[in-house]
C-alpha positions in Angstrom: 66.5 -47.8 90.6 62.9 -46.8 89.6 61.7 -50.2 91.0 63.2 -49.4 94.4 61.3 -46.0 94.6 58.0 -47.6 93.4 58.4 -50.4 96.0 59.3 -47.8 98.7 56.2 -45.8 97.8 54.0 -48.8 97.9 55.4 -49.9 101.3 55.0 -46.3 102.6 51.4 -46.1 101.5 50.6 -49.5 103.0 52.3 -48.5 106.2 50.4 -45.2 106.4 47.1 -46.9 105.8 47.8 -49.4 108.6 48.8 -46.5 110.9 45.7 -44.6 109.9 43.6 -47.7 110.7 45.3 -48.1 114.1 44.9 -44.5 114.9 41.2 -44.5 114.0 40.6 -46.7 117.0 42.8 -44.6 119.3 40.6 -42.0 120.9 41.9 -40.5 124.0 41.7 -37.5 126.3 38.9 -35.0 126.1 37.4 -36.7 123.0 37.2 -40.0 124.8 35.6 -38.3 127.8 33.0 -36.5 125.8 32.2 -39.7 123.8 31.7 -41.7 126.9 29.5 -39.0 128.5 27.5 -38.5 125.3 26.9 -42.3 125.1 25.4 -42.2 128.6 28.3 -43.2 130.8 28.5 -41.5 134.2 31.9 -40.1 135.4 33.0 -40.9 138.9 36.0 -39.3 140.4 38.6 -41.2 142.5 38.4 -38.6 145.3 40.2 -40.7 147.9 43.4 -42.8 148.1 41.4 -45.9 148.5 39.3 -45.1 145.4 42.5 -44.2 143.5 44.1 -47.5 144.4 41.0 -49.4 143.2 40.9 -47.4 140.0 44.6 -48.1 139.3 44.0 -51.9 139.8 41.4 -51.9 136.9 42.3 -52.4 133.2 43.1 -48.9 131.9 41.6 -47.0 129.0 39.4 -49.8 127.8 35.7 -50.6 128.3 35.3 -53.7 130.4 32.1 -55.5 131.4 31.5 -56.3 135.0 28.7 -58.3 136.6 26.9 -56.8 139.6 23.8 -57.9 141.5 21.6 -55.5 139.5 23.0 -56.6 136.2 25.9 -56.1 133.8 27.7 -52.7 133.8 30.5 -51.4 131.7 33.4 -49.5 133.1 36.2 -47.4 131.6 39.1 -46.5 134.0 41.5 -43.7 133.4 43.8 -43.3 136.4 46.5 -41.4 134.6 44.3 -39.1 132.6 41.3 -37.9 134.5 41.8 -39.9 137.6 38.2 -41.1 137.1 36.0 -44.0 136.2 33.1 -44.0 133.7 30.2 -46.4 134.4 27.5 -47.3 131.9 24.7 -49.8 131.4 24.0 -51.9 128.3 22.3 -49.0 126.5 25.2 -46.7 127.1 27.7 -49.4 126.0 25.7 -50.0 122.7 25.6 -46.2 122.1 29.3 -45.9 122.7 30.1 -48.8 120.3 27.9 -47.1 117.6 29.8 -43.8 118.1 33.2 -45.6 117.8 32.1 -47.2 114.5 31.0 -43.8 113.2 34.3 -42.3 114.3 36.3 -45.0 112.7 34.4 -44.6 109.4 35.0 -40.9 109.4 38.7 -41.4 110.0 39.0 -43.9 107.2 37.1 -41.6 104.8 39.3 -38.7 105.7 42.4 -40.8 105.0 41.0 -42.1 101.7 40.1 -38.5 100.7 43.6 -37.3 101.4 45.3 -40.2 99.5 42.8 -39.9 96.7 43.7 -36.3 96.1 47.3 -37.2 95.8 47.9 -35.8 99.2 50.4 -38.3 100.5 52.8 -35.4 101.3 50.0 -33.7 103.3 49.2 -37.0 105.1 52.9 -37.4 105.9 53.1 -33.9 107.4 50.0 -34.5 109.5 51.4 -37.8 110.8 54.7 -36.0 111.7 57.2 -38.0 113.7 55.0 -41.0 114.1 55.0 -41.4 110.3 58.7 -40.8 110.1 59.4 -43.6 112.6 57.1 -45.9 110.6 59.3 -45.8 107.5 62.7 -45.4 109.1 62.9 -41.7 109.7 62.6 -40.4 106.1 59.7 -38.5 104.5 58.8 -40.7 101.5 57.6 -37.7 99.5 61.2 -36.4 99.5 62.9 -39.6 98.4 
């Protein structure tokens, strides 16, 4: 029976690390908005039905390159969130990528620190229901 618990713990830790890595790249809402703005992207509101329809037709919540007469621009559309579009040039895109890398490193360091302190239970509580679904609805620290 001890082998089962050890295997369950190893599976849980591996699953939580994968979830943490996935969540590290998942920035949304106000944090995403401020990150794009800080990188140099300009926010443009969809202030008409025509603009909203065009916004909704774009790939959502991802940075996409687009070629224009004056060069390459990068757009981030968020029809459901802010109802807006962020537009940036090459410099803004590079800055945004650097900020994403820094954010991912910080998230991974935080996860490593929590696991290194034996804080799997704390990590589990922070993940809440998302973590529970990951391992079949049970808190592995209570097995």
